[in-house]
C-alpha positions as CSV (number, residue, x, y, z in Angstrom):
1,M,-38.6,-6.3,-32.3
2,T,-35.1,-7.7,-32.1
3,D,-32.7,-7.4,-35.2
4,T,-31.8,-10.4,-36.4
5,T,-28.8,-9.2,-37.7
6,L,-27.1,-7.9,-34.8
7,P,-24.3,-10.1,-32.5
8,L,-25.5,-12.4,-30.2
9,V,-24.6,-12.2,-26.2
10,I,-25.4,-14.7,-23.8
11,S,-26.2,-12.8,-20.7
12,A,-25.2,-14.7,-17.7
13,P,-23.6,-13.0,-15.5
14,E,-24.9,-13.9,-12.0
15,P,-24.4,-13.2,-9.3
16,R,-24.4,-9.6,-10.9
17,T,-27.6,-8.3,-12.9
18,L,-27.2,-6.0,-16.4
19,D,-29.0,-3.2,-14.4
20,L,-26.4,-3.5,-11.5
21,I,-23.3,-3.2,-13.6
22,F,-24.9,-1.0,-16.4
23,T,-26.3,2.7,-16.4
24,R,-29.7,2.8,-17.7
25,E,-27.8,4.8,-20.9
26,A,-25.0,1.8,-21.1
27,E,-27.8,-1.1,-20.8
28,A,-30.0,0.9,-23.7
29,E,-26.6,0.9,-25.9
30,L,-25.7,-2.6,-25.2
31,R,-29.3,-3.6,-26.2
32,R,-28.9,-1.5,-29.5
33,T,-25.2,-3.2,-30.3
34,Y,-26.3,-6.3,-29.7
35,R,-29.1,-9.4,-29.4
36,I,-29.0,-10.2,-26.0
37,V,-30.3,-13.7,-24.5
38,E,-30.6,-13.7,-20.8
39,A,-29.3,-17.7,-20.3
40,D,-29.5,-20.0,-17.0
41,P,-25.1,-19.9,-16.1
42,D,-25.9,-23.6,-15.1
43,N,-27.7,-24.4,-18.6
44,I,-25.5,-22.8,-21.2
45,A,-25.6,-26.3,-23.0
46,G,-29.6,-26.5,-23.1
47,L,-29.7,-23.0,-25.2
48,G,-30.8,-23.8,-29.1
49,E,-28.1,-24.6,-31.7
50,D,-29.2,-20.7,-33.0
51,V,-28.0,-19.3,-30.4
52,L,-24.9,-20.9,-29.4
53,S,-23.6,-21.4,-32.9
54,E,-24.5,-17.6,-33.5
55,A,-23.2,-16.2,-29.8
56,R,-20.0,-13.4,-30.6
57,Y,-19.7,-13.0,-26.4
58,I,-20.9,-14.5,-23.1
59,L,-21.1,-12.3,-20.4
60,G,-20.3,-14.1,-17.2
61,Q,-18.3,-17.1,-16.6
62,P,-20.8,-20.0,-16.4
63,P,-19.6,-23.8,-16.9
64,L,-18.7,-24.9,-20.2
65,S,-17.6,-28.0,-21.6
66,A,-15.7,-28.7,-24.1
67,E,-18.6,-30.2,-26.5
68,T,-20.5,-26.9,-25.8
69,L,-18.0,-24.9,-26.4
70,G,-17.3,-26.7,-29.5
71,R,-20.9,-26.0,-30.7
72,M,-20.2,-22.0,-30.8
73,S,-18.4,-21.4,-33.7
74,N,-18.6,-17.5,-33.4
75,L,-17.5,-17.2,-29.9
76,R,-15.1,-14.3,-29.4
77,A,-14.9,-13.6,-25.9
78,I,-16.1,-14.4,-22.2
79,L,-16.2,-11.2,-20.5
80,N,-16.1,-12.3,-16.9
81,V,-17.7,-9.6,-14.2
82,E,-16.2,-10.6,-11.0
83,S,-12.6,-10.5,-9.6
84,N,-11.9,-13.7,-9.9
85,L,-11.2,-16.8,-12.4
86,L,-13.1,-20.3,-11.8
87,N,-11.4,-23.4,-12.7
88,N,-15.0,-24.8,-14.7
89,M,-14.1,-24.4,-18.3
90,P,-11.5,-25.9,-20.8
91,Y,-9.2,-22.7,-21.2
92,E,-6.6,-24.8,-23.3
93,I,-9.2,-24.7,-25.7
94,L,-10.5,-21.2,-25.7
95,F,-6.2,-20.4,-26.1
96,A,-6.2,-22.4,-28.9
97,R,-9.2,-21.0,-30.8
98,G,-8.0,-17.4,-29.8
99,I,-10.8,-17.0,-27.5
100,H,-10.3,-13.9,-25.3
101,V,-11.1,-14.6,-21.1
102,V,-11.1,-11.5,-19.6
103,T,-12.2,-10.2,-16.2
104,T,-13.2,-6.9,-14.9
105,G,-12.3,-7.5,-11.2
106,Q,-9.7,-4.2,-11.4
107,V,-12.9,-2.0,-10.7
108,F,-12.7,-3.0,-7.1
109,A,-8.6,-2.7,-6.4
110,E,-9.2,1.4,-5.8
111,P,-12.2,0.9,-3.6
112,V,-10.8,-1.9,-2.0
113,A,-7.3,-0.3,-1.1
114,E,-9.1,2.8,0.4
115,L,-11.2,0.6,3.0
116,G,-7.7,-1.7,3.7
117,L,-6.3,2.2,4.4
118,A,-8.9,2.7,7.0
119,M,-8.8,-0.6,8.5
120,A,-5.1,0.0,8.9
121,L,-5.7,3.6,10.3
122,N,-8.3,2.2,12.9
123,L,-5.8,-0.2,14.1
124,A,-3.2,2.1,14.4
125,R,-5.4,4.8,16.1
126,G,-8.4,2.6,17.9
127,V,-11.0,5.0,16.0
128,I,-13.9,2.2,16.5
129,D,-13.1,1.2,20.1
130,A,-12.7,4.9,21.0
131,D,-16.3,6.1,19.7
132,V,-17.7,2.7,21.0
133,D,-16.3,4.0,24.7
134,F,-17.4,7.6,24.0
135,R,-21.1,6.4,22.9
136,E,-21.1,4.5,26.4
137,G,-19.6,7.4,28.5
138,H,-16.1,5.9,29.5
139,E,-13.8,7.6,27.0
140,L,-9.9,8.3,27.6
141,W,-9.2,11.9,26.6
142,G,-6.1,12.9,25.3
143,G,-2.5,10.9,26.0
144,D,-4.8,8.4,28.2
145,G,-6.6,7.4,25.0
146,N,-3.6,6.9,22.7
147,M,-1.8,4.3,25.1
148,S,-1.3,1.7,22.2
149,A,-1.5,4.2,19.2
150,R,1.1,4.3,16.4
151,L,1.6,6.3,13.1
152,L,1.3,4.8,9.9
153,S,3.5,7.4,8.5
154,G,6.8,6.6,8.6
155,S,6.3,2.9,9.3
156,D,7.3,-0.2,7.8
157,I,4.6,-2.0,5.5
158,G,4.5,-5.5,4.0
159,I,2.4,-6.2,0.9
160,V,1.7,-10.0,0.0
161,G,0.8,-10.0,-3.6
162,F,1.1,-6.9,-6.2
163,G,-2.0,-7.3,-8.5
164,D,-4.4,-4.4,-9.6
165,L,-5.4,-4.5,-5.8
166,G,-1.6,-4.3,-4.5
167,R,-0.6,-1.5,-7.0
168,A,-3.8,0.5,-5.6
169,L,-2.9,-0.1,-2.3
170,N,0.8,1.0,-2.5
171,R,-0.9,4.3,-4.5
172,V,-3.1,5.1,-1.7
173,L,-0.1,4.9,1.0
174,A,1.9,7.0,-1.2
175,G,1.5,9.7,1.5
176,F,2.8,8.1,4.3
177,R,6.1,8.1,3.5
178,A,6.6,4.6,4.9
179,K,9.0,1.7,3.9
180,V,6.9,-0.8,1.7
181,R,7.9,-4.4,1.1
182,V,6.3,-6.8,-1.3
183,F,6.3,-10.5,-1.8
184,D,4.6,-11.5,-4.9
185,P,5.8,-14.8,-6.6
186,W,4.5,-14.1,-9.9
187,L,6.3,-10.5,-10.4
188,P,9.8,-10.2,-11.3
189,P,11.8,-7.8,-8.9
190,S,12.2,-5.3,-11.7
191,I,8.8,-4.4,-11.6
192,L,8.6,-4.2,-7.7
193,R,11.3,-1.8,-8.1
194,E,9.6,0.3,-10.7
195,A,6.9,0.6,-8.9
196,G,8.4,2.1,-5.7
197,V,8.5,-1.1,-3.4
198,E,10.8,-3.4,-2.5
199,P,10.8,-6.7,-3.6
200,A,11.3,-9.5,-0.5
201,T,10.6,-12.7,0.5
202,L,7.5,-13.6,2.6
203,S,9.4,-14.2,5.8
204,D,11.2,-10.5,5.9
205,V,7.5,-9.4,5.0
206,L,6.1,-10.8,7.5
207,T,8.8,-10.3,10.5
208,M,9.8,-6.6,9.3
209,S,6.2,-5.1,9.0
210,D,4.0,-3.0,11.6
211,F,1.1,-3.4,9.2
212,V,1.1,-6.2,6.8
213,F,-1.9,-6.5,3.8
214,V,-2.9,-9.2,2.4
215,V,-4.2,-9.3,-1.5
216,A,-2.8,-12.2,-3.1
217,S,-5.5,-14.4,-5.1
218,V,-6.1,-17.9,-4.0
219,T,-4.1,-20.2,-6.3
220,S,-3.8,-24.1,-6.4
221,E,-0.4,-23.4,-4.7
222,N,-1.4,-21.2,-1.8
223,K,-4.3,-21.9,0.2
224,G,-4.0,-21.4,3.7
225,F,-0.3,-21.2,3.5
226,L,-0.5,-18.1,6.2
227,G,-1.2,-20.1,9.4
228,A,0.2,-19.9,12.5
229,E,3.9,-20.0,12.2
230,A,3.5,-16.8,9.8
231,F,1.7,-15.1,12.4
232,A,4.1,-15.9,15.1
233,S,7.0,-14.5,13.1
234,M,5.2,-11.0,13.2
235,R,6.2,-8.1,15.4
236,K,4.6,-8.3,18.4
237,G,1.6,-5.5,18.5
238,A,1.8,-5.7,14.2
239,A,-1.7,-5.0,12.1
240,F,-2.5,-7.9,9.9
241,I,-5.2,-6.7,7.5
242,L,-6.9,-9.5,5.0
243,L,-8.5,-7.9,1.7
244,S,-8.8,-10.6,-0.9
245,R,-9.6,-14.0,-0.1
246,A,-10.1,-16.3,3.2
247,D,-8.5,-19.0,1.8
248,V,-5.2,-18.1,2.1
249,V,-4.8,-17.9,5.3
250,D,-5.5,-20.5,8.4
251,F,-8.4,-18.1,9.8
252,P,-8.6,-20.3,13.0
253,A,-4.9,-19.4,13.6
254,L,-5.3,-16.0,12.5
255,M,-7.5,-16.0,15.4
256,A,-5.9,-17.3,17.9
257,A,-2.6,-15.1,17.5
258,V,-4.9,-11.8,17.9
259,E,-7.0,-13.3,20.7
260,R,-3.1,-14.3,22.1
261,G,-2.6,-10.2,21.9
262,H,0.1,-11.0,19.3
263,I,-1.3,-9.2,16.5
264,V,-4.1,-7.0,15.9
265,A,-6.1,-7.6,12.6
266,A,-8.9,-6.7,9.9
267,S,-11.0,-8.7,7.3
268,D,-13.1,-8.1,4.6
269,V,-13.5,-11.6,3.8
270,Y,-14.1,-15.0,5.9
271,P,-14.0,-18.9,5.4
272,E,-17.9,-18.6,5.3
273,E,-19.9,-16.1,3.5
274,P,-22.2,-14.7,5.4
275,L,-21.0,-15.6,8.3
276,P,-22.7,-17.4,10.9
277,A,-24.5,-15.2,14.1
278,D,-22.1,-17.5,16.3
279,H,-18.8,-17.4,14.7
280,P,-16.4,-16.5,17.4
281,V,-14.6,-13.7,15.4
282,R,-17.7,-11.7,15.8
283,R,-16.7,-11.3,19.3
284,L,-13.0,-11.3,19.2
285,K,-11.2,-8.2,21.1
286,G,-8.6,-6.4,18.5
287,F,-10.1,-7.7,15.4
288,V,-12.3,-4.7,12.9
289,R,-14.8,-6.7,10.7
290,S,-16.6,-5.5,7.6
291,A,-18.7,-7.8,5.6
292,H,-17.2,-8.3,2.1
293,R,-18.2,-4.8,1.4
294,A,-15.1,-3.1,0.7
295,G,-15.3,-3.1,-3.4
296,A,-19.1,-3.5,-3.7
297,L,-19.7,0.2,-4.9
298,D,-21.7,1.0,-7.2
299,S,-19.4,3.4,-9.0
300,A,-17.3,0.2,-9.6
301,F,-20.0,-2.0,-11.1
302,K,-21.5,0.2,-13.6
303,K,-17.2,0.9,-14.2
304,M,-17.7,-2.8,-15.0
305,G,-20.3,-2.0,-18.0
306,E,-18.5,0.5,-19.6
307,M,-15.1,-1.7,-19.6
308,V,-17.4,-4.7,-21.2
309,L,-19.0,-2.3,-23.8
310,E,-15.5,-0.6,-24.8
311,D,-13.4,-3.9,-25.4
312,M,-16.4,-5.3,-27.1
313,A,-16.7,-2.7,-29.4
314,L,-13.2,-3.1,-30.1
315,M,-13.3,-6.8,-30.4
316,D,-15.7,-6.0,-33.1
317,R,-13.5,-4.3,-34.9
318,G,-10.9,-7.3,-35.1
319,L,-9.1,-5.5,-32.1
320,P,-7.9,-7.1,-29.1
321,P,-9.7,-6.1,-25.5
322,M,-8.0,-3.3,-23.8
323,R,-9.7,-2.0,-20.7
324,C,-10.5,-5.7,-19.4
325,K,-7.7,-7.6,-17.4
326,R,-7.0,-10.6,-20.4
327,A,-6.8,-14.4,-18.6
328,E,-3.1,-15.9,-18.8
329,R,-2.8,-19.7,-20.0
330,E,0.1,-20.4,-17.6
331,T,-2.2,-18.9,-14.4
332,V,-5.7,-19.1,-15.0
333,S,-6.1,-23.1,-14.3
334,R,-4.6,-22.2,-10.9
335,M,-6.5,-20.0,-9.6
336,R,-9.0,-21.2,-6.6
337,S,-10.7,-18.0,-5.2
338,K,-14.8,-18.8,-4.1
339,P,-16.9,-16.6,-6.2
340,V,-19.0,-14.2,-4.3
341,S,-22.6,-15.3,-3.6
342,V,-23.5,-11.6,-2.2
343,N,-23.1,-8.6,-4.4
């Protein structure tokens, strides 16, 4: 029997599930500590008045109207278990009431950064193509197989965006003794310098880099901001690695730059996901493809549950959340990244 004195949590983490983001032990702790009401994220307003008025936390980021929020007098936090923030609730009301909006997206930073490094090394050394050639019996031995190879070590590297993912990427690149330039208009230069990178304009990142990593979120200001002109400005043969969201680039322009041999590229994200079987990027030479799997490790998902439990425990004691990343009133409504449809 459920203890009705326990704090109430509305669970609507779609496309996540509780067993995805919590270990068996952590989910048991969640259910011992809280009364869980599982809900359709598109019908939070349809929950009974007793549920809405008692809810202390929402797990997920379901669409919420001002009227629905007005019925949730005890709400303390919305714990978003994705890496993006949707513009689907009245954030100004949440901030005015002191309701925290937090995300667990930082759990993906390290795994995505590691796959980004793997992509860069493959583009530099042709690992995948060499493996396919070997399997098919027409491999090139020694120097003959390295005609277009180069080193990541000592190269010029550019990073577009320096949030959790950009910082994680900079850490995994540390051993390569590269010159790292960063463009992030939302950060002051001093923060970049303290991280050991050089603040740079977008033009400098594009034109002065052997490898360009794009890890910027999609906002109302930057959708499609990397287009044909940007790719044409890059060094011939440079590598472009896209790890955040496809909407920050003009994807056909990216494919065109690769097709004409000006740059090589890799991407973990696409304009449509899953990608249609006949999409031309599937056959594009010089393009390394990954099916939006860079961060989708079970260890990352389970870390979400740890963060959620720890932050709810803090807020239960009247303290602010410390593990999850808090949304900022100045930027939250600008976010435009699409939610994932496949975990």
